[in-house]
N, C-alpha and C positions, 0 to 999 in steps of 0.2 A: 714299452721298454726296448722293444727291437729297434723302433724309430730313434730313441735315445742313443742306443748303442751304436748305430750307424753314424749318427751325427758326431759323437765323441770320437769315432775312429776317423772320420773326414778331418775333424779338428786336429788331431795327431798328425795327419799328413800335412796339413796347412802349416803347423807349427814347425815340422821338420824342414819344409821347403823354405820358411821364412828364416830359420835358423842359419841357413847358408849365407844370409847377407847381413843378418841383425843379431845384436846381443841378446841373451835371455831376457834380460830386464826390460828391454824395449818390446820384445814380443809379448811379455807378460802385460805391459801397460797397454798396447794396443788391443789386446784381447780383451781386457777389462774395459777399455774406452768404447769400443765397438759393441761389446757385450751390454753395456749399460745403455746405449742407444737402442739396442734390440729389445731391452726389457722395458723400457718407458712406456710402450703402448699399454703395458698392464694397468697403468694408472688411469688409462682412458676408459676403462669399463665403467658401465653404469653404477653410480653411488660410490665411487672411489675418488680420484683426485688426490691432491696433496694430503687431505686428511686420512688417506688410507696409510700414510707413513708414520702416524702417531704410535709411539711406542714407549714402553717404560724399560725397555731392554737394551738401550744403547750401549752401557758398559759391556754387557755379554756379547752383543754385535762386534764391538771393537776387538775384544779377545779373540773371538771366533775368526775374524778376519784377518788379524795379525798372524795367527798360526796358519790360517789358510794361505796368506800371500807366501810365507816361508815354503809352504808345501808346493805351492805353485812354481816358485823359482826352481826348487829342486826337481820337480817334475818335468818342467820345460826344458831344463838343462838335459836331463836324462834322454828326452826324446830327441834332442838335437845332437847328442854325442855317443849314445848307445845305440846298437841295432834295435830297430823299432819293436820287434817282437819280443826281445828280452827286456826292454824298458817297460812294455805294457804288461808282460807277464809279472815282473816284479810289484807293479802297481796293484795287481790283484791280491797282494798280501795284506791290503789295508783292513778287511774284516777280522784279521787275526789280531791286528793291534787295537781294533775297536773293542774286542772282547776283553782284552787285557785293560784297556782304559776304562771300560764299564765297571770292571771289578774295583780298581783304584780310585775312581771319581764318583761313580754312581752307587757304589757298594752293592752292585748285583752279585747274586750268588751263582757261581759257575761250578758245575759238579764235574766229575771225573770224565765223562764222555766228551763234553765240550773242551776239557782241557787237552784231551787226547787229540782232538781235531785242531786244536791250536799248535800242539806239538808237531803234527802231521803237516801243517801248513809252513811251520819253520823248516821242516826238512825239505819241502819243496823249495823254498827260498835258497837253502844251502846247495841243493842240486843245481840250481841255476847259477849261483854265485861261484861254486867250487873253490872255495878259498885255499890257497896253498898251491893251485894249479897255475899253469902258464897262461890260462885264459881269464884268470881273475884280475880285475882292475879296480883301484879305489873308486873310480867313478860309479861303479855298480852300487856302492853303498849310498850313493846320492839318491838313487831311485828307491832304495830301501827306506832311507830317511823321508822321502816324500810320502810313502805309504804310511809310515809311522805317524807323521803330522797329519795326513788325511784321516787317520783314525781318530785322533784328538778333535779333529774338526767335526767328525761325525757324532761325536759325544756332544758337542756343543749344539749342533743342528737339532738333535734329539730332545735336548733341553729346551731350546727355543720353540720347537714345534708344538710344545704343550700349550702355548698361549699365543704364538704367532702364525698366520696363515703362510702357506708355501711361497706365494707370490711376493709378499713383504719381505720374507727372508732373502728372496732372489734380488729384489731391488735394493735393499740396504747393504747387502753383501757387495754388490758391484758398485755402490755409491762409496763405500769405504775402499775397496780395491784400487779404485782409480787413482786417488791421490797416494795410497800406500805404495803404489808400483811406479808412479810418476817420479817420486824423488830419487830412486837409485837409477832409473832409466836416463834422467837428466845427466848422470855421471859419465854415461857412455853414449850419448845421444848421437844419432845418425839418421838422417831422413830416409825413409825407405825409397827405393827407386823402381820405376816401372812395375812390372808384374808383382814385386813383393808386396805392394799395397793390397792387391788381390788376395794374397795369402794372410795378411794380418786382419783384414776386414772379415774374411771368411772364418778365421779362427774366433773371432769375437762373436759373430753370429750363430756359428754352429755350437759354440760352447754354451751360450745362453740358450739356444733351442734345445741342446741336449739335456741341460739342467731342468728346464722346464717340463720336458717330457718324462724325465726321470723322476721328478716329485710327484706328477699325476700318476705314474705307473705304481708308484708305493701306495698312493691313496686308493687305487682302484684293485689291486691284486696282492697276494700274499708274496713276502720276501722270498720264501722257499721256492716259489714257482718262478719268480723273476730272475733270481741270481743266475741260474744257468744260461738265460738268454743273454745277459750281459757279457758272457764269455765269448758271444760271437764276434766282440771287438778284436779280439786276437787274430783270427784267420783273416779278416778283413784288411787289418793293418800289415800282417805277413804278406799278403797278396800285394798291396801296394809297395811295401817295402822291397819285394822282389822286382816288380814291374818298373818302378821309378828310380830305385837306387841299387839294384842288383845284389840286395842282402838275401841271404838264406838263413833259414832257421836250423840250428844244429839240435841233435837228439836231446842233449841235456837240457835245453830251454823247453822243449816240448814236454819231457818227463816231468820236469819242476813244475811247470804250468798245469799239468794234469793232476799232480799231487795237490797243488793249491786249490784247484778247482773242486776236487773231493772234499777237501777240509771246508772250504767256503760253502759248499752245498749242505753239509751237515750243520754247521753253525747257523745257517740261514734257516734250516728246517726246525732246529731246536728253538730258535728266537721265534719262529712263527707259532710254534706249539705253545711256548710259555705266553706269547701275547694272547692267543685265544683263551688260555686258562684265566688270565688276569681279567679279560673283558666279560667273562661270563659270571653271572650272579649266583650261579649254584656253586655248592661247596666243592673245592679242588682238593683232591686227594693228593697227599703229601708226595712229593718226588722220591722215587724209589733210590736206593743206594746205587750209585755208578751213572746216574743221569747227569 
């Protein structure tokens, strides 16, 4: 998870550097194209090949990828136009929307304490946004929209992972994302120049590498233990934002990110507890009121 976090942080920096010359749509396309090239070696493993791609879930992949590409556009725009630490902090509100989506679409039962954590997470988002203040801009809502759409994507992945291996999900996702991102990119097409090629290639490789490590981390460890590690992305991005772009992190962003972190840590802890209960064959005691 630490390796995944560092790769995603470096991907954010590459996207920001590329955004100084290219439109968001183009950056998304190149991230997906080079990400697909980085993922293709997964098919070369023994016993795989093209047969590994056989699936009965193509309609669900399509829906997952359509929502995912919208989330990517919003997220990449936020990275390119908002202070980096602010954009990343708002992206951490995704688990809050995952919890809400799980209730709406998976009919999961969420009790009072997890709803309290969700409310706390929204408080953290409001602390960062500060609507009504002179610091608020409508562009901040684009970052929130990216997090909300990512929450819907997470629900789709959760459903797919019941029958689909992680590597197949990664490959099919990038296969769909390439043409989905190419169409809008063609409307604003401009070939990258010079070192910009390095940034878009790096974004693709780092993004796919981070995704692969992330899926394996979730297979090997508990979400409640891994979630705090993922927040290491924020100080790494903040440091690069200061060194490369002269950006500073204001106290409101730090306070809001800390509140979101606490909310996410509790949500992850409760989900891990419920997973352990569901996987045991022993009778499970009914949840007490307030859980």
